[in-house]
N, C-alpha and C positions, 0 to 999 in steps of 0.2 A: 611514655610512649614514642618509638621510633616512626622518624618522618620516611616515607616511604618513596625511594627512587624511581623513575619512570625510563619505559624504554619507546622508541619512536620507530614503530616498522614501518617499513614500505612494501608495496605489494610485490610477491614474491618470496618476502622474508619467511626465514624459520622462527616458529615459536616452540619452545620449550616450556611448557606450566608444570613448575614443581610445587605440591602440597607436603605440606610437612606438621608434626603436631604442635606447631607454634608459628604458623601464618603460610600463606604462598608467596612464592616467587616467578617472575616471567623472565626467563632468558632467550633473547633475540640475537640471530644472526643472518647472514646473506646467503646465498643460496651454498656459496663454500664451506660455509659452516666451519670458518677457520678462528674466528674470533667474537666471541659471545659476551652481549652486553646484558645486565641484570636489573629487573624493577622489583621492587618491593622492600621491605615484607609488606605483603596485605592480610589483614586479620590477624595483627600479632596477636600471641596468646590463644590463638584458635586454631583447633584442628581441622585440617583439610584434606579430607580423604577422597573428594570426587572435584575437578575440574574438566572443563570443557570448552573449544570454541564451535562456536556456530558463524560459518561464513556464507549461509544459503540464502538466496533474496536479498543480496546486496548488504548484508548487514557483516560485522565484525565485532561479534558479540562475543565477550567471556563470560563462563558461568561457574561458579565456585560454590560448595557447600559447606561453610564454615561452620564447627560447631563450639560455641563457648561454654565452657564450665558453667560460669553464671546464668547465662541467656539462652542456652540450649542451640538447638539446629536450625539454620535458615538456607535456604537457595536466594542467594544476590548475582547480578549479572551487572556488566561495564559494555559502555559502547566505546568507551575510547582508551581501551588496552591499561585500565587499572585507576587511571586519574580519580574516576569518580565511580560508585558502585550503589545500587540501588538497594534500601535498607527498610524493609518492612517491618512493621510493627510486630506483626506475629508472625508463626509460620506459615507461609503460603503453599506447604505440603503438609497437608493435614488428614487426618482421617476424620471419615464422618461420623458425625454425632451417631452411639450405638456401637461402634465398631471394637472399643473395649479396647484400644490402643493409641499409642501418641509416638510422635515423631522422635527419634532418637540420636538417629546419623543419618546422616548422606552420603551414600556409597556409591552412586556412580548416574553420570550423566549424560543422556545421549540423545545428540541431535538425529532427528530423525532422517530418512532418505530425502534425496534430492526431488522426488516427486512429491513430496511432503513438508515442504518448506517450512512449516509454521508447527509441525511438531516436534516435541521432546520426549524423551521417557525421561523417569527418575528411579534408580533403584534406593531401598534406604534399610535401615533396622529399625523396628522390627522387619523382617524380610517381607516387602510389599515392592510393587509396581505400581507409579504413578503416571498418569500420561497428560501432556498440555498439548490442546488443538489449537490457540491462538499467542504462538510463541514464549510460552512461558508465563503468561497475564494472569492463567488460571489453570489449577491440576485438579484430575480426577482419580482416583483409586481404581484399579482395576480388580474390579470384584471378582471375577471369574478365578482368578490366581487368587485373591485374599480367601476366598470361600471355598478352595480345594477343598475336597474331604480329607486328603492326608496331609495338609497342613496342621492338625492339631498333634501330627506325630512327628514334625519336625523339630530337630533338635539344636542348639546353638552351638557353634563350634567356638575356639578360644577366642578369635575375636567378635563374638555374639552371633545373633540369627539375623545375616545379612544376606541382602541382594547385590551382589557387588557386579554380575556380569550382565550386560544386556545386548546381545546381537540380533540387530535387525538385517534380514536376509537380502542382499541388494538385487536381487530377482523377484521375489515375491513380497509384496506389499502386508500381505496378510500373515506372514511367516516372521515369528518373534522368538527365540531361544533367551532362556535366562539361566543364570547359574544361583543356587542358595547353598551358604555354609552354614548346617550340613545339612540339605536335602538334597541335594543335587541339581540337575538338570532337568528343566521343564520346557516343553514347546507347544507354540499355540500356532495353528493354520488358520486360524479366522480372525486378527487381528486382537487377540486378546480375549475372547469370548469364553474359550474354553480351553484348557491346558491339561497336557497328559506329561508323565516323566520320560526323559529319554538319557538312559544310563546303562543301554546294555554292555556287559564287558567292563565297567568301571568297578573296581574293587572298594568296600569297605571292610578292611579287616578288623575293626571294631566293635564289630556288628555280629551277631550268631551266623548269619546269613551272609557271607562274605561279598556275594552278587547282588544286593535285594534290589528291588523294582526302583528304589529312593533310598536315600539317607545318604548319599555318599558325601564326602568334606572334599566336594570339588574347590579348587583353590582360584582357578582362572582358567578360561578358554579363551582362543582366539579363532577366527574364523578369516579364508581367504576372500578380500574383494573380487578377485579374478577368477576365482572358482570354489562358489559359495560351499558346495557339498564337502572341499577338504576343510578340516579343524583340527588344533592339536589343543589338548588339554593337560595342565598340570593338577594331578589331584595329592591329597594328602599322601598316599602311597601310591603310587603310579605314573606313569608319562603315556599318555595316549593319542593316537590320530584317528580320526574318522574321514571316512572317504564317500558317506552317505549323509550329510548335514546333520550329523551328531546320532543318527538311529543307531549305530553300533559303533562299537571302539576297540581298538586293538592297541596290546603295549607296544611301546618303541623306545623302552628303557635301554636298549642293548647300546652299551658303551659309556655311559654317562656314570660318575661315581656314586650318584645316589640318586633314587627315583623320587626323593621330596623335593618338596621347593613351592614356592609360592607363584612365580611370575612366567607368561610366556607370552612371544610375540611372534606375528606371523610375517614374514616380507609381504611388501604392498604390492607387487607384481608375481613373483613365483613362489606360486603355492606351495611347493615341494621346501622351502626354506623357511626355518623358525630360528628363534633363539630362546634359551632359558638360563636360568642360573642356579643350580641343582646347591642344595645345602644338605649337611650331613647330618641326617636322621631329625625326628621329630622331636627328639629331645633337645641336641645340641641346636639346633637349627641357626649353622653359621657356615661359612664356604668351608668346604673339606682341605684339609692339612694347611691351613690357614692360607692358602691361594684364592684371591679374587679372580675367577675366570667365568666367562660368558661360554657356552656351548651355542654351535649352531650345527644344525641339519641343512644340507641339501641335495638331499635324496628321501624327502619324506619321513625322516627319522630312522631308516636303515643303519645310518650312522652318524655321530656327533663329534665336532672338533672343538676342542678346546682353546679359545683366543682367550690370550692373557698380555700380549706388548701392550705395554703402559700402562696397566693394571698392576696394583702390589701384588707380589709375589711372596713376600716373606713376613710370616706372624699378621696375616691381615684375616681375622675370622670377622665376614661381615655378613649381614642378612639383607636381603631385596626381597620387598614385601609383594603383594599380588599386582599391584596394579602401578608398581615401581619400575616398570620395564616397560618401553614404546619403541615405534619404529618410524620415521617418517616416511611420505609418499615418494620422496625423491628418488633419482636414479645417477649413482649407487644409493642405497637405503641409508640413513642416518639412525644409529641405534642409539639409545641414551637409558641410561638409571640411575635409581638413589640407592642409597644405602641408611640402615637405622643408625649408622655412626655420624650422617650428614654429609656423606660426599655424595657428587654427581659427575659422571663420567659419559661421554660423549665420542662417536667414532661417526666419521662420515665415510667411511668403507666397508660397510657392513659386518665392521667387527675386527677386520685386520689389523688397526692401530687405536689405541684409546688413547682420550687425552681426559685429564681431572678438570673440572668446569666449575667446582663450586667444594667447598672444604667448608666445616663447621657450621651449615645450617643445625637446625632443629632436625630429629627423626625424619627421613624422607619417608612417606607414605602413599604418594599417586605421581605419578610423572604422564603426561599427555602431549602431543605434538600436535601441529599445525603448520599449513602454508599459508601466509595473508594472501 
């Protein structure tokens, strides 16, 4: 088994957490983001779809959701940047007896807002939401979503029936949005007790009704921290923007080579700016024309600019998955993404110039950022 290397972050450093099909890695740089150190591999041989950093209440805690083909999925945490990890004997996120389900995969770990420093949320497969109120010591199933009358008609997408997006409204502790493939988006306005679908205007062209109440194959959703009513959504077919916290959606795919893709990230300060990586059709699922390009909007999706300086532009048929694109909170914003071919790219100027910071990793499935 490979012996992991470790990083030594100091306050103000930038972390890029990378999950792959065969382990996790931690990239560290100072605020100029010119040189990167790498730690890992952690959990070698396990798929790591979910990573998070929790810096609330004086913590410096990393969270990971490795899945072993032999031992299944667990939630594990580290308070020393990966040198040691908790190792529970059994799944700490588990369904109550009688639920008729078992944890298959951890897809998302979301620390709560600053006003709820001991709260965390976890999205899993089969699609369910769990919450912890004691900093991750214990977890409970959000039964309002699990018992929703529409859940029996949710269908799995190509990646399984997974709850992959958790959006915590920064202005309202009671409002939570989640996205499920393929059920669409749901919103709770009472802290998770009750839920309703929120997919008006989002297409599901594989269904008899192309605009159903639920059943959309939503790939990823991003919400502005500065203006929480602004959201961007990358659908199986379609690229959308919402100006009312996801109550309704308008198509903003003008100017992109394909409205199919997986990943979307929103600017940390400018709610009119976002990044996507279009892919050629749901059949091919690779970058169009063999050119690896990130597309950026600065006018809320009215137009999109291709960004490719420093990225391979010849015979580069890449795939960027739903959680493999992220922006850091600095100014100018850094943007990072990983590919299924094991490459990781970074920019410190919002996409104008890109640098490859890793090559030869296992297929990348998750990229998350944090500032220590």
